VOGU-3710 file (C-alpha; in Angstrom, 3 decimals, decimal comma):
1> xxxxxxxxxx> 0,000/0,000/0,000  2,854/2,401/0,833  4,379/1,724/-2,582  1,058/2,259/-4,385  0,541/5,540/-2,526  4,017/6,668/-3,546  3,362/5,807/-7,193  0,003/7,583/-7,071  1,556/10,709/-5,586  4,227/10,712/-8,275
11> xxxxxxxxxx> 1,725/10,329/-11,121  -0,589/12,996/-9,707  2,431/15,266/-9,283  3,240/14,821/-12,961  -0,337/15,783/-13,855  -0,174/18,893/-11,683  3,088/19,860/-13,379  1,290/19,753/-16,750  -1,359/22,307/-15,749  0,501/25,389/-17,095
21> xxxxxxxxxx> 1,067/23,667/-20,453  -2,552/22,552/-20,709  -3,836/26,012/-19,803  -1,502/27,626/-22,314  -2,764/25,475/-25,192  -6,453/25,178/-24,173  -7,736/28,017/-26,373  -5,778/26,823/-29,407  -6,914/23,241/-28,848  -10,516/24,395/-28,733
31> xxxxxxxxxx> -10,152/26,359/-31,965  -8,486/23,387/-33,698  -11,046/20,977/-32,154  -8,212/18,598/-31,246  -5,363/18,506/-28,773  -2,075/19,776/-30,205  0,759/17,276/-30,594  2,763/18,805/-27,750  -0,114/18,228/-25,318  -0,643/14,630/-26,448
41> xxxxxxxxxx> 3,089/13,966/-26,169  3,164/15,512/-22,696  0,276/13,330/-21,539  2,076/10,279/-22,893  5,384/11,248/-21,280  3,623/11,746/-17,940  2,295/8,184/-18,148  -1,379/9,183/-18,346  -2,285/6,803/-21,155  -0,569/3,901/-19,364
51> xxxxxxxxxx> -2,175/4,456/-15,966  -4,323/1,305/-16,221  -2,193/-0,707/-18,678  -0,693/-3,923/-17,231  2,843/-3,821/-15,880  3,631/-6,848/-18,021  3,218/-4,531/-21,023  5,125/-1,635/-19,484  2,116/0,111/-17,932  1,610/1,481/-14,434
61> xxxxxxxxxx> -1,335/-0,812/-13,575  -2,554/1,551/-10,867  -6,221/1,825/-9,822  -9,361/3,900/-10,219  -8,313/6,223/-7,390  -5,132/7,141/-9,222  -6,944/7,647/-12,519  -9,496/9,915/-10,837  -6,911/12,004/-9,013  -4,800/12,351/-12,153
71> xxxxxxxxxx> -7,741/13,359/-14,366  -8,919/15,775/-11,675  -5,487/17,443/-11,704  -5,452/17,571/-15,507  -8,963/19,032/-15,510  -7,697/22,064/-13,617  -5,533/22,800/-16,647  -7,918/21,859/-19,464  -11,087/19,795/-19,463  -10,592/18,365/-22,952
81> xxxxxxxxxx> -7,049/17,184/-22,235  -8,198/15,580/-18,999  -11,078/13,846/-20,779  -8,915/12,426/-23,561  -6,306/11,203/-21,078  -8,979/9,575/-18,923  -10,780/7,945/-21,858  -7,649/6,364/-23,305  -6,482/5,162/-19,892  -9,795/3,552/-18,957
91> xxxxxxxxxx> -10,396/2,041/-22,393  -6,926/0,497/-22,208  -8,185/-1,105/-18,974  -11,284/-2,273/-20,818  -9,154/-3,944/-23,503  -7,499/-5,994/-20,766  -10,815/-7,691/-19,928  -10,743/-9,414/-23,330  -9,110/-12,825/-23,820  -5,333/-12,921/-23,497
101> xxxxxxxxxx> -4,860/-13,301/-27,253  -6,598/-9,962/-27,825  -4,510/-8,261/-25,156  -1,363/-9,541/-26,811  -2,502/-8,229/-30,187  -3,137/-4,790/-28,722  -0,345/-4,277/-26,184  2,130/-7,031/-26,971  2,619/-5,666/-30,455  2,616/-2,049/-29,241
111> xxxxxxxxxx> 3,143/-1,217/-25,541  2,123/2,363/-26,368  -1,228/1,264/-27,810  -4,074/3,696/-27,192  -7,612/2,376/-27,155  -10,685/4,575/-27,351  -14,270/3,457/-27,658  -18,014/3,819/-27,689  -20,019/1,423/-25,535  -23,406/2,179/-27,110
121> xxxxxxxxxx> -24,379/-0,795/-29,329  -24,855/1,202/-32,523  -23,194/-1,465/-34,638  -24,274/-4,966/-35,649  -22,340/-8,187/-35,982  -23,252/-11,126/-38,198  -21,840/-14,582/-37,491  -19,147/-15,728/-39,921  -16,566/-18,527/-39,619  -14,136/-17,694/-36,819
131> xxxxxxxxxx> -15,909/-14,595/-35,588  -18,197/-11,771/-36,657  -18,634/-9,363/-39,552  -19,284/-5,986/-37,931  -20,658/-2,751/-39,372  -21,810/0,422/-37,666  -21,483/4,080/-36,808  -20,203/4,972/-33,366  -20,568/8,590/-32,280  -18,806/10,454/-29,495
141> xxxxxxxxxx> -15,497/8,585/-29,785  -13,359/10,884/-27,643  -9,678/10,973/-28,516  -10,255/9,454/-31,941  -7,207/11,099/-33,599  -4,837/9,607/-31,032  -6,110/6,007/-30,938  -4,602/2,847/-32,388  -7,572/0,601/-31,460  -11,269/1,076/-30,752
151> xxxxxxxxxx> -13,642/-0,879/-28,524  -17,127/-0,360/-29,928  -20,589/-1,672/-29,110  -22,508/-4,049/-31,336  -25,595/-6,222/-31,245  -24,594/-9,711/-32,349  -27,102/-11,540/-34,535  -27,341/-15,205/-35,453  -28,074/-16,632/-38,925  -31,776/-15,865/-38,524
161> xxxxxxxxxx> -31,121/-12,234/-37,591  -32,057/-12,659/-33,937  -29,953/-10,736/-31,406  -27,951/-13,239/-29,345  -25,726/-10,857/-27,366  -24,683/-7,262/-26,820  -20,936/-6,968/-27,067  -17,915/-4,748/-27,224  -15,592/-5,611/-30,079  -11,954/-4,604/-30,519
171> xxxxxxxxxx> -11,060/-3,227/-33,936  -7,794/-1,659/-35,128  -8,277/2,019/-35,871  -6,857/1,396/-39,339  -9,980/-0,687/-40,136  -12,270/2,244/-39,339  -12,863/5,655/-40,826  -13,571/8,838/-38,893  -16,309/11,287/-39,804  -15,874/14,822/-38,474
181> xxxxxxxxxx> -19,105/15,280/-36,525  -17,961/16,757/-33,188  -18,990/20,411/-33,409  -20,184/21,327/-29,960  -20,448/24,105/-27,391  -17,850/22,538/-25,104  -15,157/19,869/-24,785  -14,318/20,699/-28,376  -10,709/19,509/-28,244  -11,739/15,962/-27,335
191> xxxxxxxxxx> -12,343/15,405/-31,069  -15,177/13,047/-30,140  -15,993/12,226/-33,744  -17,887/9,343/-35,314  -16,228/6,030/-36,172  -17,519/4,107/-39,175  -16,937/0,447/-39,919  -18,215/-1,585/-42,853  -18,002/-5,386/-42,919  -15,012/-5,498/-40,569
201> xxxxxxxxxx> -13,990/-9,019/-39,570  -13,663/-9,371/-35,791  -12,288/-12,720/-34,580  -13,999/-14,407/-31,649  -11,223/-13,545/-29,196  -11,830/-9,824/-29,734  -15,432/-9,957/-28,486  -16,553/-9,128/-24,928  -20,132/-9,860/-23,828  -21,489/-6,768/-22,086
211> xxxxxxxxxx> -24,208/-8,558/-20,045  -21,599/-11,025/-18,787  -19,064/-8,276/-18,059  -21,713/-6,292/-16,172  -21,947/-9,238/-13,778  -18,164/-9,506/-13,402  -17,561/-12,336/-15,886  -14,531/-11,508/-18,025  -12,977/-13,886/-20,584  -9,397/-12,941/-19,670
221> xxxxxxxxxx> -7,203/-15,513/-17,945  -7,188/-14,934/-14,207  -3,831/-13,553/-13,123  -2,396/-11,778/-10,110  -3,609/-8,423/-11,423  -6,338/-7,148/-9,123  -6,973/-4,046/-11,242  -8,691/-6,211/-13,857  -11,054/-7,639/-11,276  -12,585/-4,154/-10,919
231> xxxxxxxxxx> -16,354/-4,052/-11,405  -17,302/-3,189/-14,983  -20,080/-0,586/-14,738  -18,768/1,452/-11,784  -15,291/1,557/-13,326  -16,609/2,967/-16,611  -18,932/5,458/-14,911  -16,869/6,906/-12,086  -13,900/7,622/-14,341  -16,049/10,282/-16,032
241> xxxxxxxxxx> -16,240/12,441/-12,910  -12,520/13,154/-12,470  -12,236/15,804/-15,218  -15,391/17,485/-13,904  -13,914/17,749/-10,416  -10,884/19,438/-11,927  -13,013/21,870/-13,907  -14,884/22,789/-10,729  -11,643/23,460/-8,871  -10,381/25,580/-11,759
251> xxxxxxxxxx> -13,536/27,698/-11,691  -13,284/28,206/-7,934  -9,641/29,271/-8,235  -10,421/31,838/-10,944  -13,263/33,409/-8,987  -11,455/33,467/-5,635  -8,416/35,109/-7,208  -10,551/37,595/-9,114  -12,590/38,590/-6,067  -9,516/40,118/-4,438
261> xxxxxxxxxx> -9,413/42,884/-7,065  -12,685/42,836/-8,997  -15,221/45,432/-7,795  -18,829/44,563/-7,076  -20,494/46,971/-9,458  -23,329/49,247/-8,275  -22,450/48,619/-4,620  -20,214/50,219/-1,996  -17,778/47,298/-2,246  -14,557/48,073/-4,041
271> xxxxxxxxxx> -13,711/44,367/-3,966  -16,014/41,398/-4,355  -14,162/39,757/-1,482  -15,573/42,358/0,939  -19,197/41,419/0,182  -20,941/39,062/2,590  -23,103/37,895/-0,294  -20,027/36,948/-2,321  -18,463/35,243/0,687  -21,556/33,136/1,219
281> xxxxxxxxxx> -21,814/32,151/-2,443  -18,149/31,161/-2,587  -18,579/29,045/0,526  -21,653/27,355/-0,938  -19,864/26,604/-4,220  -16,813/25,239/-2,413  -18,999/22,951/-0,304  -20,838/21,662/-3,377  -17,496/20,800/-4,957  -16,457/19,120/-1,736
291> xxxxxxxxxx> -19,711/17,145/-1,710  -19,062/16,011/-5,276  -15,528/14,963/-4,396  -16,580/13,104/-1,229  -19,224/11,106/-3,099  -16,835/10,363/-5,945  -13,901/9,184/-3,881  -16,028/7,182/-1,490  -17,358/5,272/-4,495  -13,927/5,054/-6,158
301> xxxxxxxxxx> -12,398/3,537/-3,039  -15,264/1,051/-2,831  -14,536/-0,118/-6,387  -10,797/-0,443/-5,732  -11,314/-2,300/-2,456  -13,722/-4,762/-4,073  -11,115/-5,534/-6,741  -8,503/-6,199/-4,054  -10,971/-8,445/-2,239  -11,418/-10,470/-5,423
311> xxxxxxxxxx> -15,105/-10,119/-6,172  -17,394/-7,789/-8,119  -19,679/-5,431/-6,262  -23,249/-6,601/-5,844  -26,103/-4,899/-7,651  -27,179/-2,781/-4,673  -23,683/-1,305/-4,354  -23,436/-0,767/-8,098  -26,796/1,024/-8,256  -25,685/3,307/-5,427
321> xxxxxxxxxx> -22,499/4,154/-7,341  -24,446/4,864/-10,534  -26,511/7,414/-8,628  -23,484/8,907/-6,889  -21,700/9,536/-10,198  -24,580/11,587/-11,630  -25,203/13,284/-8,284  -21,557/14,375/-8,078  -21,607/15,716/-11,631  -24,706/17,797/-10,905
331> xxxxxxxxxx> -23,090/19,298/-7,812  -20,125/20,385/-9,913  -22,491/22,082/-12,377  -24,355/23,832/-9,564  -21,077/25,055/-8,082  -19,823/26,351/-11,428  -23,114/28,164/-12,033  -22,864/29,893/-8,651  -19,269/30,873/-9,353  -20,244/32,481/-12,654
341> xxxxxxxxxx> -22,976/34,420/-10,851  -20,324/35,751/-8,501  -17,833/36,646/-11,204  -20,483/38,341/-13,301  -20,843/39,141/-16,971  -17,071/39,194/-17,544  -17,164/35,417/-17,082  -18,423/35,156/-20,643  -15,689/37,160/-22,324  -13,753/35,171/-24,910
351> xxxxxxxxxx> -10,579/35,942/-22,988  -11,952/34,459/-19,766  -11,127/30,867/-18,899  -14,425/30,697/-17,003  -16,573/30,630/-20,128  -14,657/27,612/-21,459  -14,797/25,877/-18,066  -18,558/26,496/-17,948  -19,094/25,097/-21,443  -16,783/22,126/-20,918
361> xxxxxxxxxx> -18,367/21,167/-17,607  -21,890/21,390/-18,983  -21,056/19,210/-21,978  -19,073/16,634/-19,985  -21,801/16,273/-17,358  -24,295/15,335/-20,082  -22,450/12,104/-20,863  -25,000/9,284/-20,938  -23,270/7,585/-18,016  -23,845/10,627/-15,808
371> xxxxxxxxxx> -27,527/11,362/-16,543  -28,795/11,964/-12,988  -32,370/10,816/-13,594  -31,182/7,381/-14,738  -28,888/6,987/-11,738  -31,625/8,016/-9,342  -34,120/5,633/-10,951  -31,651/2,744/-10,792  -30,833/3,445/-7,157  -34,445/4,098/-6,171
381> xxxxxxxxxx> -35,548/0,789/-7,679  -32,776/-0,966/-5,781  -33,798/0,646/-2,491  -37,386/-0,467/-3,063  -36,465/-3,996/-4,069  -37,836/-3,542/-7,610  -35,997/-5,974/-9,858  -36,493/-4,159/-13,186  -33,139/-3,349/-14,812  -33,092/-0,109/-16,785
391> xxxx> -29,419/-0,184/-17,828  -26,581/-2,644/-18,307  -24,163/0,124/-17,353  -24,570/-0,296/-13,603
//
């Protein structure tokens, strides 16, 4: 544990050291709608993409806590950079749930492999000898320009056309094309464009059943690597909150620093910091961010501890985590909104980092995995003992 804490502190320290670089390039990255090469290289050099890659392939093989703390630190510098780093790291973890032969194809051939993906089953697979013929369009593939592989969702159909499974399939990026569709209000530099595949052959060993994975059944060979015993749904949901926590902290820092000099117009206060109303709003925003962080890290630690203990979390625990993830994201949005109220109309100037933080946070928090109403429904049903399942991503 001491060693893992030391490694975590080192990796988080590297992420903190990147904040000036990320902030410097954030506006340019947004204009270009993709991270510049120097930012991608810096993330790679800091070990961000390898956070959850097995040590046997040269990765750090850390845990969800480390990923969350690192992406939180990166989010203080730039939300898009944090998101891309998080997505590649966690999808590399996802690739390690596949059979060993698939892992070897991805990481054995290229220890620097970068996997991105789209879990939504917007593709279809037809049975062919030795595997599946897969076609589809997969939107919102964050980090697409930097990926070497993609894990994408597909409904698998038998010879009669009946759906026999929902799966994630691993496909080399070279077998897919990218359509430029990501033109959004925020998180522009994530380049979350649409992947397109037509009649791509996917061998059987590059297929992962989502219903089975949701219940903790992975086709990988069991090894002494507790990270890959982490529970599927909570791992893929909680990772999304880290960049949002960083964005919230960045907003708080901007407003606190500005309040020391910025006047409160049409009042007697020469500085916002002298206003009781401002003081109260800052305190409320800070506590909302703290609430978000407490919920997130309580859940993150629960996921990591379950992996160490060797068993997946039960459905009640998973439903609670699904709700906590969306609840935390909403608290970040509420805090950011309050902070913009404090800072005033200048928050929306092109030159202000706050307007980008506001847009990035609001786009990121609308990820399907963080929709608060779904999380609350899932958790409420669990509390009431209602057995209906509304999502596999729990």
